[in-house]
N, C-alpha and C positions, 0 to 999 in steps of 0.2 A: 892581408888579413886585417880585420878591424881590431882596434885596441880598446882597452877599458875606457869608460868615460872619463874625460879630463876637464879641468877648469879651462878658461880662456888663456891662461898662462901655461897650460900644458901639464898641470899637475894631476896625477891619477886620483879619481874620486873613489874613496872606500866607504863612505858613509855620509850622512846628512844631518843637518840641524834645522829644526823649525823654530824661528823666533816668534814667540807668542806675544802679540800686541793686543791688549784688551780692547783698544779703540777699533781694532779691525775684526777681531774674532775672540769671543770670550771662552777660553779653554777651561777656566775655573768652573764655569757653569757645566760644560760637558763632563768634566771629571766629577763634579758633585752628582750629576745625574747617572752617569754610566760607569764611573770608577776608572775611566781611561780616556785617552784621546785616540779616536778611530778615524778622524778626518780633519784635515786643516787646509785652509786655502794657500795656494802657491802662485806664484806669477807664471803666466804662460811663457813658454820658450824652451830652449834646448835643455836646461837643467830639469824642468818638470817632465819632459819626455824621457830623461835618463833614470828616473825613479823605477826601481825594479823590485819585486818580492825578494825578501831575504837580506836586503841591504840594512846595515845598522842605521838607526835613527834616534835622535835625541831632541827633547823640548827645551828650549832656552826661554825661561820666563822673565819678562821685563817689567812686570807689575812691581812697583816700588813699595806696595803695601805688604809684599811678601819678600822672601830672599831672592834677590836677582841672581840668576844663575840656571843651571841644569836641574830642571824639576821632574823630568820624566824620561824613561829609557825604553827602547824597544826597537822595532824594525818596520820597514816598508812591507806591506802585505799584498799589494797589487799595483799595477801601473796607475798612472795619474788618472783621476776621474774628471771628465768634463761635463758640467751640468749647467742648465739655465740658471741665472741668478734669480729669476722669478719663475717658479715652477708652473705658474699659470700662463706664462708667456714662453713657450718652448723655442720660438724663433727669436727671442730677445738676446741681450747680452749673456755670455757664458763665463763661468768661473772655473778654473782648474783646482783640483783638490788632491792632496797627497792622501793616499789610503795607507793608514798606519795602525799599528798597535803599540801605543806608548803608555806604560804604567807609571804612575807617580811613585817617587821615591820618598822615604820618610823625611830625610833631610836633604835639601837642595845642595848641590855643588856650587858654592857661591862664586860670583864673578872675580872676587879677589884672588881665589885659588887658581882660577882659570888664567887670569892675567899674569899671575907670578909664576905659572908653570913654564919650564924651559921649552916645552914642545907647544902647548896650547896658547902660549902668549902671542904667538905669531899666526894663529889660526883665524878663520873668518869670523869665529865667535866674537873675537876681540877686535879684530881690524876691519871686519866687513859690516860696520853698522849702517852704512848706506846701501847695502846689497839687499835685494828682495829675497824672499824665501823661494826655494830652499838654499841654505848655506851648504858648502861642500867641506868635507874633511878628507885628508889623506889617511893612509894606513897607520902611521905613527900617531896621528891625532885621535883616531878611533881608539887605538890601544891605550893611549894616555887617559882618555875618559873612562875607559872600562877598568883601568887600574885603580880608580878611586873606590873606596869602600862605600857601599850604599845598600839599602834594603828596600824592597818594593812594598807598596801598599796594595794589596790584593783587592779587587772589587768585591763588594758584598754580594750575596745571592740576589738581592733585589736589584742591584746595579747590573749585574750580569743579565738578569732576566729582561730589564728594560732594553739593553743593548741588543740582545737577541730578537726582541720584538721589532726593534727598529730595522735592523739589518734583514731580518726576515720578511719584512713588509717590502723591502726594495728587491730582494731575491735576484739581484744582478751582480756581476762581476766575474773576474777571472777565476776559472776553475783549475786550469792546467796550462803551464807555459814551458816550452823548450827554447832555450836561448842559444843561438849560434853566433859565429863571428860577424856575419854580415845580415842575418835575418833571424827572425824568431817565429815560433808557431804557437798558437794558443787556442784553447777552448774556453768560451765564455757564455754566460747567460746574460744577454744584453737588454733583457727586460721587454723585448718585442712581444707583440700580441700573439704571435704564433707559438710562443712558449717552446721554441726549439733552441738547442745549443748551437752556437755559431763557432765554426772553425776558421781562424784567421791567420794570415801570415803577414808579418810586419817587417819592412825594409826601410831604408832611408827615403825611399820614394812614397812611403805611406803604407797604410793598412788595406789588405784586400781579403775579402771573405772567399773561402774555398768550398764551403757547404754548410748545411744545417741538418741537425739530427735530432730525433726524439730521445735517443739513448746515449749516455755518456760513453759506453763501450764502442758504439759506432763512430763517435767523434773522435775518440782516441785512436781508432784503427786508421782513420785518415791521417791523423797527426803522425802515426807511426810510419805510414807510406812516404810522407813528405820529408820525415827526418832522416831517411836512408842516405840522402845526399847532402845533409846539413854540415857545413863547415864549422868546427868547433874551436874554441880557444885552447891553449896549451894546458896540459894537466897541472894540478897543484899538489902540494904535499898533504898526506893524510895525517892528521894529528893523533896523539895518543889518546886524547878525549876531547869531547866537544866537536864543533863544526870546523871544517877546513877554513883557512883564512883567505877566502875567496868567495865570488859569487857563485851560486849553484848553476849547473847546466840546465836543470829543470826543477819546477816546483808544482806541488799539487795541494789544493786546500782540501782538508779532510775534517771530519767531525772533531777530532782531538787536536788539531793544530795545522802545521804545514809540513809536508814531506819535502825533503830537499835531495836532489841528485847532484853529486859532485864528481868530476872527472879527476881521479887521483893517479892515473897512469894512462899511457897510450891506449891500453885496452883494458881499463879498469874504471868502473863507475859505481860509486858507493851510494846507496840509498840510506838517508838519515831520517829517523822519526823521533818525535819528542816523547818523553815519559810524562808521568803525572806531575813530576816537579818541574817540567819545562826544560830539562836537560836533553841534549841530542846524542844519539849514538847510531853507528852504522848497523843496519839490520839485514843488508843484502848487498852482494856485488854482482855486476853484470859485465860482460865483455864489451858491450857497445851501447850506445844510447837507444838504439832500436830494441835491443834485447831488454833494456830496462823498461821501456814503454810496454813491451810485451808482458813483462812480469806484473806491471801495474794494471794492464788491461786484463790479465787473467784474475787478479784480485777483484777487480770490479765486476767481472762476469760471475764470479763465485758469489759475490754479495747479491747480485741480481738473481741468481738461481736460488739462493736461500730465501730471499724475499718472496720469490715466485711460489 
């Protein structure tokens, strides 16, 4: 059975840090225009491929004209994006990008506090100054950062509208993903001229397309078929509130945010959805991942019938 992603030293990875270098990528300009960081360049390699929706992510600002430290908090929202450096030269050099949603916080968590922290002082934020993005965090380090008190700076309506316009123009990306121990299944809009949704399976050997469909319901139906024999990771504990302390088995992008499916028992899969405040709670339980996909599929079909 496959294990959780680890660093080269064998440490399990529970979250990520993106080090913002103004000389490489101006996140301040992105935040000014859109109210958040939604994309950031990362180095090609194993770590980039380990980025997955739902993983905690933090922005570490190195600009000395500001407070050096963690300046934005959020999560990974999609697998790494690979795009041409020059959009007018699609066959030219390519750049990997982390697809994230990182909201700035009112007061950055300064480097001095990170360096002096008993857990974070040994993290890659402090010790990995020569490492390329993304930097990795273990579970204790993620919890340590989340234990600091901070308040988010929410995007203005104008910033949110600009972001929606930009992302709407792209109209590509992962819509649904099921993650197994050795392979995953996904539905994505890859921006192809045929305007069809692609169903793909991803293993250590690469990504392979299983089919293309006009309707999301048809794409999910194929994912459900292939998920029947998907080997899953062990269950995790269900918390009293909030999300389980683990990666989701499945995620789906919806209008109001991201749905997350967590395996909380051998035959128990809880579906979590966000409320208006951005807090997550379990809204349904299914006996298997196939039953969960069936439930999601029925919801999608009901929406299609209503719109029809």
